[in-house]
C-alpha positions as CSV (number, residue, x, y, z in Angstrom):
1,M,72.9,-61.0,-93.5
2,M,74.9,-63.0,-91.0
3,F,73.2,-65.5,-88.8
4,R,72.3,-63.8,-85.5
5,L,72.9,-64.9,-81.9
6,F,76.3,-66.2,-81.1
7,S,80.0,-65.8,-81.7
8,A,81.7,-69.1,-82.7
9,A,82.9,-69.8,-79.1
10,I,79.5,-69.1,-77.5
11,A,77.8,-71.1,-80.3
12,S,79.9,-74.2,-79.5
13,A,78.8,-74.1,-75.8
14,A,75.1,-73.5,-76.8
15,M,74.9,-76.3,-79.3
16,S,75.6,-78.9,-76.6
17,L,72.2,-78.0,-75.2
18,T,70.4,-78.7,-78.4
19,A,67.5,-81.2,-78.2
20,C,65.4,-83.0,-80.8
21,A,62.2,-81.3,-82.1
22,Q,59.0,-82.1,-80.5
23,E,55.4,-82.2,-81.8
24,A,53.6,-79.0,-81.0
25,P,50.4,-79.2,-78.9
26,A,47.3,-77.6,-80.2
27,P,47.2,-73.7,-79.8
28,V,45.5,-72.2,-76.8
29,P,44.1,-68.7,-76.6
30,P,45.9,-66.3,-74.2
31,A,42.9,-66.3,-71.8
32,A,43.6,-70.0,-71.1
33,T,47.1,-69.4,-69.5
34,A,47.5,-69.5,-65.7
35,S,47.4,-66.4,-63.7
36,A,50.7,-64.8,-62.8
37,T,49.5,-64.3,-59.2
38,S,52.1,-65.6,-56.8
39,G,51.4,-67.2,-53.4
40,F,53.5,-64.7,-51.6
41,S,51.6,-62.5,-49.0
42,A,52.6,-58.8,-48.6
43,P,50.6,-55.6,-48.1
44,D,49.5,-53.6,-51.2
45,S,52.2,-51.0,-50.5
46,A,54.9,-53.6,-51.0
47,W,54.0,-54.1,-54.7
48,R,54.7,-51.9,-57.7
49,T,52.4,-51.7,-60.7
50,V,54.2,-51.9,-63.9
51,P,53.1,-49.1,-66.3
52,Q,51.5,-50.4,-69.6
53,E,54.1,-48.5,-71.7
54,R,56.8,-50.8,-70.2
55,L,54.9,-54.0,-70.9
56,M,55.2,-56.0,-74.1
57,Y,52.4,-58.5,-74.6
58,I,53.4,-61.5,-76.7
59,D,50.6,-63.8,-77.7
60,T,52.2,-67.1,-78.7
61,T,51.0,-70.4,-80.0
62,H,50.8,-71.7,-76.5
63,G,49.5,-68.5,-74.6
64,R,50.4,-65.0,-73.4
65,V,53.8,-63.9,-72.3
66,V,54.3,-60.4,-70.9
67,V,57.7,-58.8,-70.7
68,E,58.7,-55.8,-68.7
69,L,61.0,-53.4,-70.5
70,F,63.9,-51.6,-68.8
71,D,64.5,-48.3,-70.6
72,E,67.0,-47.2,-68.0
73,I,69.2,-50.2,-68.7
74,A,69.1,-50.6,-72.5
75,P,67.4,-47.4,-73.9
76,R,68.4,-47.9,-77.5
77,H,67.2,-51.5,-77.5
78,T,63.9,-50.9,-75.8
79,A,63.2,-48.0,-78.2
80,Q,63.7,-50.3,-81.1
81,I,61.7,-53.1,-79.6
82,K,58.8,-50.7,-78.9
83,A,58.8,-49.2,-82.3
84,L,58.7,-52.7,-84.0
85,A,56.0,-53.9,-81.6
86,K,53.8,-50.8,-82.3
87,D,54.2,-51.3,-86.0
88,G,53.0,-54.9,-85.9
89,F,56.4,-56.1,-87.1
90,Y,56.6,-59.2,-84.8
91,D,53.1,-60.5,-85.7
92,L,53.1,-64.1,-87.0
93,V,57.0,-64.3,-86.7
94,T,58.3,-67.7,-85.7
95,F,60.6,-69.0,-82.9
96,H,63.2,-70.2,-85.5
97,R,65.8,-71.4,-83.0
98,V,64.8,-73.0,-79.7
99,I,67.2,-74.9,-77.4
100,D,66.0,-76.9,-74.5
101,G,67.2,-75.6,-71.1
102,F,68.6,-72.5,-73.0
103,M,66.6,-70.0,-74.9
104,N,63.8,-69.2,-77.5
105,Q,65.0,-67.1,-80.4
106,T,62.7,-65.1,-82.5
107,G,62.2,-61.7,-84.3
108,D,63.3,-62.7,-87.8
109,P,60.4,-62.1,-90.4
110,T,62.2,-64.6,-92.8
111,G,62.3,-67.4,-90.1
112,T,65.8,-68.4,-91.2
113,G,67.9,-66.7,-88.6
114,T,69.5,-64.3,-91.1
115,G,66.7,-61.6,-91.5
116,D,65.9,-58.5,-89.5
117,S,63.9,-55.2,-89.8
118,K,64.7,-52.2,-92.0
119,L,65.5,-50.2,-89.0
120,P,69.3,-49.5,-88.4
121,D,71.3,-51.8,-86.2
122,I,71.7,-50.8,-82.6
123,E,74.9,-50.0,-80.6
124,A,75.6,-52.6,-77.9
125,E,74.4,-52.0,-74.4
126,F,76.0,-55.0,-72.6
127,T,76.5,-53.0,-69.4
128,F,75.2,-49.8,-68.0
129,N,76.4,-47.2,-65.6
130,R,74.5,-47.5,-62.3
131,P,73.6,-44.1,-60.9
132,S,73.8,-43.6,-57.1
133,D,70.0,-43.6,-56.7
134,M,69.5,-46.9,-58.5
135,K,68.6,-49.3,-55.7
136,I,69.8,-52.9,-56.0
137,T,69.1,-55.4,-53.2
138,L,72.2,-57.6,-52.9
139,M,72.4,-61.2,-52.1
140,D,75.3,-62.6,-50.0
141,K,76.1,-64.9,-52.9
142,R,78.8,-63.7,-55.2
143,L,79.0,-64.8,-58.8
144,I,82.3,-65.6,-60.6
145,D,82.8,-63.0,-63.3
146,V,83.4,-65.4,-66.2
147,N,84.0,-62.6,-68.6
148,N,86.8,-61.0,-66.5
149,S,90.2,-62.3,-67.7
150,N,91.4,-61.9,-64.1
151,G,88.6,-63.9,-62.6
152,G,87.3,-62.8,-59.3
153,T,83.8,-62.2,-58.0
154,I,81.0,-59.7,-58.4
155,D,78.1,-58.6,-56.3
156,V,74.7,-59.9,-57.5
157,G,71.2,-58.9,-56.6
158,F,67.9,-57.5,-58.0
159,Y,66.8,-54.2,-59.5
160,K,63.1,-54.0,-59.8
161,G,62.9,-57.8,-60.2
162,L,65.7,-58.0,-62.8
163,P,68.7,-60.2,-61.8
164,V,71.9,-57.9,-62.1
165,A,75.5,-57.9,-61.3
166,T,77.2,-54.7,-60.0
167,E,80.5,-53.3,-59.1
168,S,80.9,-52.1,-55.5
169,P,79.2,-48.7,-54.9
170,M,82.5,-47.8,-53.2
171,K,84.0,-47.5,-56.6
172,A,81.9,-44.5,-57.4
173,A,84.0,-42.5,-54.9
174,L,87.0,-43.1,-57.1
175,T,85.6,-43.1,-60.6
176,G,82.2,-41.5,-60.3
177,K,80.7,-44.5,-62.0
178,V,79.6,-48.0,-61.1
179,K,79.3,-50.6,-63.9
180,A,76.4,-53.0,-63.7
181,W,74.8,-55.6,-66.1
182,G,71.8,-57.8,-66.3
183,L,72.2,-61.6,-65.8
184,H,70.9,-64.2,-68.3
185,C,68.5,-66.0,-66.0
186,P,65.3,-67.8,-66.9
187,G,62.7,-65.3,-68.1
188,V,65.2,-62.6,-69.1
189,T,65.0,-61.2,-72.6
190,S,68.2,-60.3,-74.6
191,M,69.0,-59.1,-78.1
192,A,70.5,-61.4,-80.7
193,R,73.3,-60.2,-82.9
194,A,76.0,-61.2,-85.4
195,G,79.7,-61.2,-84.8
196,N,79.7,-57.4,-84.7
197,P,78.7,-56.4,-81.1
198,N,76.8,-53.4,-82.6
199,S,74.6,-55.6,-85.0
200,G,71.5,-56.1,-82.8
201,N,68.3,-55.3,-84.8
202,S,65.0,-57.1,-84.4
203,Q,65.9,-60.6,-83.3
204,F,65.8,-61.4,-79.6
205,F,65.7,-64.4,-77.3
206,L,63.8,-65.3,-74.2
207,M,65.8,-67.4,-71.7
208,R,64.5,-70.8,-70.8
209,G,67.4,-71.6,-68.4
210,P,70.4,-69.8,-67.0
211,A,73.5,-69.0,-69.2
212,N,76.0,-66.8,-67.5
213,F,78.4,-67.2,-70.4
214,L,76.2,-64.7,-72.2
215,D,76.6,-62.0,-69.6
216,Q,78.3,-58.8,-70.8
217,Q,78.2,-60.2,-74.3
218,Y,74.5,-59.6,-75.3
219,S,72.2,-56.6,-74.5
220,I,69.5,-57.5,-71.9
221,W,66.5,-55.3,-72.1
222,G,63.6,-57.0,-70.3
223,N,62.2,-59.7,-68.0
224,T,59.2,-61.9,-68.2
225,V,56.6,-61.0,-65.6
226,Y,53.7,-63.0,-66.9
227,G,53.5,-66.4,-68.6
228,R,57.0,-67.6,-67.8
229,D,55.6,-71.2,-68.0
230,I,54.9,-70.7,-71.6
231,L,58.6,-70.2,-72.3
232,T,59.3,-73.9,-71.8
233,K,56.4,-74.9,-73.9
234,I,57.7,-73.4,-77.1
235,K,58.7,-76.2,-79.5
236,I,62.3,-77.2,-79.5
237,G,64.2,-77.1,-82.8
238,T,66.1,-75.0,-85.3
239,K,64.8,-74.0,-88.7
240,G,66.8,-75.5,-91.5
241,E,68.7,-77.9,-89.1
242,T,66.0,-80.0,-87.3
243,L,64.1,-82.6,-89.3
244,N,60.4,-81.9,-89.6
245,F,60.6,-78.8,-87.4
246,V,57.5,-76.6,-87.8
247,P,58.2,-73.7,-85.5
248,D,55.8,-72.1,-83.0
249,Q,55.2,-68.4,-83.5
250,M,54.3,-65.1,-81.9
251,E,50.7,-64.6,-83.0
252,K,50.5,-60.9,-82.0
253,V,53.0,-58.5,-80.2
254,R,51.9,-55.2,-78.8
255,M,52.9,-52.7,-76.1
256,G,50.4,-52.5,-73.3
257,D,49.5,-48.8,-74.0
258,D,48.4,-49.8,-77.5
259,L,45.9,-52.3,-76.2
260,P,42.4,-51.6,-75.2
261,A,41.9,-51.5,-71.4
262,S,39.9,-54.8,-71.7
263,E,43.1,-56.7,-72.9
264,Q,45.5,-55.1,-70.5
265,L,46.8,-57.0,-67.4
266,N,47.3,-55.1,-64.0
267,I,50.7,-56.7,-63.3
268,Q,52.3,-56.0,-60.0
269,V,55.9,-56.9,-59.0
270,L,57.1,-57.2,-55.4
271,K,59.3,-54.2,-54.8
272,T,62.8,-55.5,-54.5
273,D,64.1,-52.6,-52.4
274,G,61.6,-53.2,-49.5
275,A,61.5,-55.2,-46.3
276,D,59.0,-57.7,-47.7
277,F,61.3,-58.7,-50.5
278,K,64.2,-59.1,-48.1
279,R,61.9,-61.4,-46.1
280,H,61.2,-63.3,-49.3
281,L,64.9,-63.5,-50.2
282,A,65.7,-64.8,-46.7
283,S,63.5,-67.8,-47.3
284,F,65.9,-69.1,-50.0
285,K,68.8,-69.4,-47.5
286,S,70.0,-72.9,-46.6
287,P,70.2,-74.0,-43.0
288,A,73.9,-73.0,-43.3
289,G,72.9,-69.5,-44.3
290,Q,73.9,-69.7,-47.9
291,Y,71.9,-68.5,-50.9
292,P,71.4,-70.5,-54.0
293,D,72.5,-69.2,-57.4
294,I,70.7,-66.0,-58.2
295,C,68.9,-67.6,-61.2
296,E,67.2,-69.9,-58.7
297,V,65.5,-67.1,-56.8
298,D,62.2,-65.8,-58.0
299,V,60.6,-62.3,-57.6
300,P,56.9,-62.6,-56.7
301,V,54.4,-61.2,-59.2
302,R,50.6,-60.8,-59.0
303,T,47.8,-59.7,-61.3
304,Q,44.8,-57.9,-60.1
Protein backbone atom coordinates (compact mmCIF):
# COMPACT_ATOMS: atom_id res chain seq x y z
CA MET A 1 0.00 0.00 0.00
CA MET A 2 1.34 3.42 -0.92
CA PHE A 3 2.06 6.00 1.76
CA ARG A 4 -1.02 8.16 2.11
CA LEU A 5 -1.35 11.92 2.26
CA PHE A 6 0.46 13.95 -0.34
CA SER A 7 1.51 13.95 -3.94
CA ALA A 8 5.23 14.59 -4.43
CA ALA A 9 4.78 18.31 -5.06
CA ILE A 10 2.61 18.85 -1.99
CA ALA A 11 4.85 16.68 0.15
CA SER A 12 7.81 18.90 -0.67
CA ALA A 13 5.93 21.97 0.55
CA ALA A 14 4.70 20.18 3.65
CA MET A 15 8.09 18.82 4.72
CA SER A 16 9.40 22.35 5.16
CA LEU A 17 7.05 22.57 8.16
CA THR A 18 8.44 19.48 9.90
CA ALA A 19 9.63 20.01 13.49
CA CYS A 20 11.50 17.83 15.98
CA ALA A 21 9.64 15.30 18.11
CA GLN A 22 8.67 16.45 21.59
CA GLU A 23 8.22 14.56 24.82
CA ALA A 24 4.53 13.78 25.42
CA PRO A 25 2.91 15.10 28.60
CA ALA A 26 1.05 12.70 30.82
CA PRO A 27 -2.40 11.69 29.50
CA VAL A 28 -5.40 13.59 30.82
CA PRO A 29 -8.98 12.32 30.78
CA PRO A 30 -11.52 13.91 28.42
CA ALA A 31 -13.36 15.53 31.33
CA ALA A 32 -10.27 17.63 32.11
CA THR A 33 -10.35 19.55 28.83
CA ALA A 34 -11.60 23.11 28.75
CA SER A 35 -15.20 23.87 27.84
CA ALA A 36 -15.89 24.87 24.26
CA THR A 37 -18.16 27.70 25.41
CA SER A 38 -17.17 30.93 23.70
CA GLY A 39 -17.44 34.39 25.18
CA PHE A 40 -19.70 35.58 22.37
CA SER A 41 -23.12 36.73 23.54
CA ALA A 42 -26.18 36.06 21.40
CA PRO A 43 -29.79 34.98 22.04
CA ASP A 44 -30.59 31.26 22.10
CA SER A 45 -32.30 31.58 18.72
CA ALA A 46 -28.95 32.53 17.15
CA TRP A 47 -27.41 29.11 17.89
CA ARG A 48 -27.93 25.75 16.21
CA THR A 49 -27.58 22.48 18.08
CA VAL A 50 -25.47 19.94 16.18
CA PRO A 51 -27.27 16.54 16.05
CA GLN A 52 -25.38 13.74 17.77
CA GLU A 53 -25.35 11.65 14.58
CA ARG A 54 -23.20 14.37 12.99
CA LEU A 55 -20.68 14.51 15.85
CA MET A 56 -17.60 12.29 16.06
CA TYR A 57 -16.04 12.13 19.52
CA ILE A 58 -12.28 11.51 19.49
CA ASP A 59 -10.81 10.85 22.94
CA THR A 60 -7.07 11.39 22.59
CA THR A 61 -4.01 11.09 24.78
CA HIS A 62 -4.51 14.77 25.67
CA GLY A 63 -8.28 15.08 25.91
CA ARG A 64 -11.45 15.10 23.88
CA VAL A 65 -11.90 16.46 20.36
CA VAL A 66 -15.34 16.59 18.71
CA VAL A 67 -15.74 16.95 14.95
CA GLU A 68 -18.92 17.93 13.11
CA LEU A 69 -19.38 15.88 9.92
CA PHE A 70 -20.85 17.43 6.76
CA ASP A 71 -22.77 14.74 4.88
CA GLU A 72 -23.98 17.28 2.32
CA ILE A 73 -20.41 18.15 1.30
CA ALA A 74 -18.69 14.76 1.28
CA PRO A 75 -21.35 12.04 1.63
CA ARG A 76 -19.13 9.11 0.65
CA HIS A 77 -16.39 10.10 3.07
CA THR A 78 -18.67 10.80 6.02
CA ALA A 79 -20.43 7.47 5.47
CA GLN A 80 -17.08 5.64 5.59
CA ILE A 81 -15.85 7.58 8.63
CA LYS A 82 -19.11 6.87 10.50
CA ALA A 83 -18.98 3.17 9.67
CA LEU A 84 -15.39 2.86 10.91
CA ALA A 85 -16.09 4.85 14.10
CA LYS A 86 -19.18 2.76 14.89
CA ASP A 87 -17.10 -0.41 14.43
CA GLY A 88 -14.41 0.79 16.85
CA PHE A 89 -11.82 0.75 14.06
CA TYR A 90 -10.11 3.93 15.23
CA ASP A 91 -9.70 2.92 18.87
CA LEU A 92 -6.03 3.00 19.98
CA VAL A 93 -4.86 4.17 16.53
CA THR A 94 -1.88 6.52 16.65
CA PHE A 95 -1.16 9.94 15.17
CA HIS A 96 1.66 8.59 13.03
CA ARG A 97 2.53 11.82 11.21
CA VAL A 98 2.28 15.20 12.95
CA ILE A 99 3.80 18.37 11.49
CA ASP A 100 3.94 21.53 13.60
CA GLY A 101 1.83 24.35 12.18
CA PHE A 102 0.32 21.98 9.64
CA MET A 103 -1.65 18.84 10.55
CA ASN A 104 -2.12 15.67 12.64
CA GLN A 105 -2.47 12.53 10.51
CA THR A 106 -4.05 9.34 11.86
CA GLY A 107 -6.38 6.49 10.87
CA ASP A 108 -3.77 3.84 9.99
CA PRO A 109 -4.10 0.74 12.24
CA THR A 110 -0.49 -0.25 11.43
CA GLY A 111 0.85 3.15 12.50
CA THR A 112 3.21 3.24 9.51
CA GLY A 113 1.33 5.49 7.09
CA THR A 114 0.79 2.63 4.63
CA GLY A 115 -2.22 0.88 6.18
CA ASP A 116 -5.96 1.35 5.98
CA SER A 117 -9.24 -0.47 6.57
CA LYS A 118 -10.74 -3.41 4.69
CA LEU A 119 -13.47 -1.17 3.30
CA PRO A 120 -13.21 -0.08 -0.36
CA ASP A 121 -11.38 3.13 -1.25
CA ILE A 122 -13.57 6.20 -1.74
CA GLU A 123 -14.06 8.33 -4.82
CA ALA A 124 -12.70 11.86 -4.43
CA GLU A 125 -15.00 14.62 -3.17
CA PHE A 126 -12.65 17.57 -3.53
CA THR A 127 -15.49 19.92 -4.51
CA PHE A 128 -19.28 19.86 -4.33
CA ASN A 129 -22.16 21.40 -6.24
CA ARG A 130 -23.70 24.10 -4.12
CA PRO A 131 -27.51 24.05 -4.36
CA SER A 132 -29.41 27.32 -4.50
CA ASP A 133 -30.71 26.90 -0.93
CA MET A 134 -27.27 26.36 0.62
CA LYS A 135 -26.67 29.60 2.49
CA ILE A 136 -23.07 30.78 2.64
CA THR A 137 -22.22 34.02 4.42
CA LEU A 138 -19.51 35.65 2.33
CA MET A 139 -16.65 37.82 3.49
CA ASP A 140 -15.43 40.77 1.45
CA LYS A 141 -12.03 39.14 1.40
CA ARG A 142 -11.26 37.18 -1.75
CA LEU A 143 -8.82 34.31 -1.83
CA ILE A 144 -6.45 33.61 -4.69
CA ASP A 145 -7.48 30.33 -6.29
CA VAL A 146 -4.04 28.70 -6.16
CA ASN A 147 -5.26 25.58 -7.96
CA ASN A 148 -6.63 27.50 -10.94
CA SER A 149 -4.01 27.66 -13.68
CA ASN A 150 -5.44 30.98 -14.76
CA GLY A 151 -5.09 32.48 -11.30
CA GLY A 152 -7.85 34.86 -10.26
CA THR A 153 -9.92 35.20 -7.11
CA ILE A 154 -12.79 33.33 -5.51
CA ASP A 155 -15.45 34.24 -2.95
CA VAL A 156 -14.90 32.82 0.54
CA GLY A 157 -17.23 32.57 3.51
CA PHE A 158 -18.85 30.21 5.99
CA TYR A 159 -21.36 27.42 5.69
CA LYS A 160 -22.58 26.25 9.12
CA GLY A 161 -19.22 27.18 10.58
CA LEU A 162 -17.15 25.50 7.87
CA PRO A 163 -14.86 27.83 5.86
CA VAL A 164 -15.58 27.40 2.16
CA ALA A 165 -14.86 28.91 -1.24
CA THR A 166 -17.62 29.24 -3.79
CA GLU A 167 -18.15 30.35 -7.33
CA SER A 168 -20.57 33.22 -7.82
CA PRO A 169 -24.26 32.23 -7.53
CA MET A 170 -24.77 34.16 -10.76
CA LYS A 171 -23.06 31.28 -12.56
CA ALA A 172 -26.05 29.08 -11.77
CA ALA A 173 -28.09 31.10 -14.23
CA LEU A 174 -25.78 29.91 -16.99
CA THR A 175 -24.84 26.39 -15.90
CA GLY A 176 -27.40 25.41 -13.26
CA LYS A 177 -24.52 24.57 -10.93
CA VAL A 178 -22.21 26.45 -8.57
CA LYS A 179 -18.99 24.72 -7.59
CA ALA A 180 -17.78 25.10 -3.99
CA TRP A 181 -15.17 23.48 -1.76
CA GLY A 182 -13.98 23.47 1.82
CA LEU A 183 -10.86 25.34 2.90
CA HIS A 184 -8.00 23.74 4.84
CA CYS A 185 -8.10 26.06 7.87
CA PRO A 186 -7.22 25.11 11.48
CA GLY A 187 -9.67 22.57 12.89
CA VAL A 188 -10.83 21.30 9.50
CA THR A 189 -10.66 17.53 8.92
CA SER A 190 -9.69 16.09 5.54
CA MET A 191 -9.06 12.66 4.03
CA ALA A 192 -5.55 11.38 3.37
CA ARG A 193 -4.88 9.55 0.12
CA ALA A 194 -2.13 8.13 -2.09
CA GLY A 195 -1.31 9.46 -5.56
CA ASN A 196 -4.61 8.23 -6.93
CA PRO A 197 -7.26 10.89 -6.17
CA ASN A 198 -9.77 8.10 -5.48
CA SER A 199 -7.64 6.30 -2.88
CA GLY A 200 -9.06 7.72 0.37
CA ASN A 201 -9.91 4.95 2.82
CA SER A 202 -9.47 5.34 6.60
CA GLN A 203 -6.59 7.76 7.11
CA PHE A 204 -7.44 11.38 7.77
CA PHE A 205 -5.83 14.51 9.15
CA LEU A 206 -6.88 17.34 11.44
CA MET A 207 -5.47 20.74 10.54
CA ARG A 208 -3.23 22.50 13.08
CA GLY A 209 -2.70 25.50 10.78
CA PRO A 210 -3.84 26.83 7.39
CA ALA A 211 -2.75 25.11 4.17
CA ASN A 212 -4.49 26.50 1.10
CA PHE A 213 -2.26 24.45 -1.22
CA LEU A 214 -4.35 21.42 -0.19
CA ASP A 215 -7.65 22.98 -1.30
CA GLN A 216 -9.42 21.04 -4.07
CA GLN A 217 -6.76 18.34 -3.74
CA TYR A 218 -8.13 16.50 -0.69
CA SER A 219 -11.66 15.72 0.47
CA ILE A 220 -12.76 17.84 3.44
CA TRP A 221 -15.51 16.18 5.46
CA GLY A 222 -15.64 17.86 8.87
CA ASN A 223 -14.70 20.65 11.24
CA THR A 224 -13.60 20.61 14.88
CA VAL A 225 -16.26 22.14 17.14
CA TYR A 226 -14.84 21.12 20.54
CA GLY A 227 -11.31 20.66 21.88
CA ARG A 228 -9.57 22.56 19.12
CA ASP A 229 -6.81 23.43 21.58
CA ILE A 230 -6.05 19.71 21.83
CA LEU A 231 -5.01 19.63 18.17
CA THR A 232 -1.82 21.57 18.87
CA LYS A 233 -0.95 19.37 21.86
CA ILE A 234 -0.55 16.19 19.78
CA LYS A 235 3.13 15.25 19.82
CA ILE A 236 5.11 16.30 16.76
CA GLY A 237 6.96 13.69 14.72
CA THR A 238 6.68 11.03 12.03
CA LYS A 239 6.73 7.30 12.67
CA GLY A 240 9.83 5.75 11.12
CA GLU A 241 11.50 9.10 10.48
CA THR A 242 11.75 10.95 13.79
CA LEU A 243 14.24 9.70 16.36
CA ASN A 244 12.63 8.41 19.58
CA PHE A 245 9.13 9.29 18.36
CA VAL A 246 6.46 7.54 20.43
CA PRO A 247 3.21 8.81 18.92
CA ASP A 248 0.11 9.96 20.75
CA GLN A 249 -3.06 8.09 19.92
CA MET A 250 -6.81 8.18 19.69
CA GLU A 251 -7.96 6.23 22.74
CA LYS A 252 -11.59 5.86 21.62
CA VAL A 253 -13.60 7.18 18.67
CA ARG A 254 -17.41 7.04 18.52
CA MET A 255 -20.29 8.82 16.84
CA GLY A 256 -22.39 10.82 19.28
CA ASP A 257 -25.53 8.75 18.75
CA ASP A 258 -23.62 5.64 19.85
CA LEU A 259 -22.69 7.18 23.21
CA PRO A 260 -24.87 7.14 26.32
CA ALA A 261 -26.55 10.47 27.04
CA SER A 262 -24.25 11.00 30.03
CA GLU A 263 -21.22 11.15 27.68
CA GLN A 264 -22.76 13.36 25.00
CA LEU A 265 -22.06 17.08 24.77
CA ASN A 266 -24.74 19.55 23.77
CA ILE A 267 -22.70 21.48 21.23
CA GLN A 268 -24.16 24.62 19.72
CA VAL A 269 -22.60 26.60 16.89
CA LEU A 270 -23.51 30.19 16.09
CA LYS A 271 -25.70 30.21 12.98
CA THR A 272 -23.55 31.63 10.21
CA ASP A 273 -26.52 32.78 8.13
CA GLY A 274 -27.90 35.11 10.81
CA ALA A 275 -27.47 38.72 11.87
CA ASP A 276 -25.52 37.80 15.03
CA PHE A 277 -22.81 36.06 13.02
CA LYS A 278 -22.57 39.04 10.68
CA ARG A 279 -22.08 41.20 13.78
CA HIS A 280 -19.35 38.82 14.93
CA LEU A 281 -17.76 38.83 11.48
CA ALA A 282 -17.70 42.63 11.40
CA SER A 283 -15.58 42.64 14.58
CA PHE A 284 -12.68 41.20 12.57
CA LYS A 285 -12.52 44.12 10.17
CA SER A 286 -9.51 46.37 10.33
CA PRO A 287 -9.91 50.14 10.78
CA ALA A 288 -9.60 50.32 7.00
CA GLY A 289 -12.56 47.97 6.63
CA GLN A 290 -10.58 44.93 5.50
CA TYR A 291 -11.05 41.36 6.69
CA PRO A 292 -8.11 39.12 7.65
CA ASP A 293 -7.60 35.78 5.93
CA ILE A 294 -10.66 33.58 6.45
CA CYS A 295 -8.58 31.05 8.40
CA GLU A 296 -8.07 33.72 11.09
CA VAL A 297 -11.82 34.09 11.71
CA ASP A 298 -13.40 31.85 14.33
CA VAL A 299 -17.04 30.76 14.54
CA PRO A 300 -18.33 30.88 18.15
CA VAL A 301 -19.26 27.54 19.73
CA ARG A 302 -20.83 26.88 23.13
CA THR A 303 -21.73 23.81 25.17
CA GLN A 304 -24.76 23.61 27.44
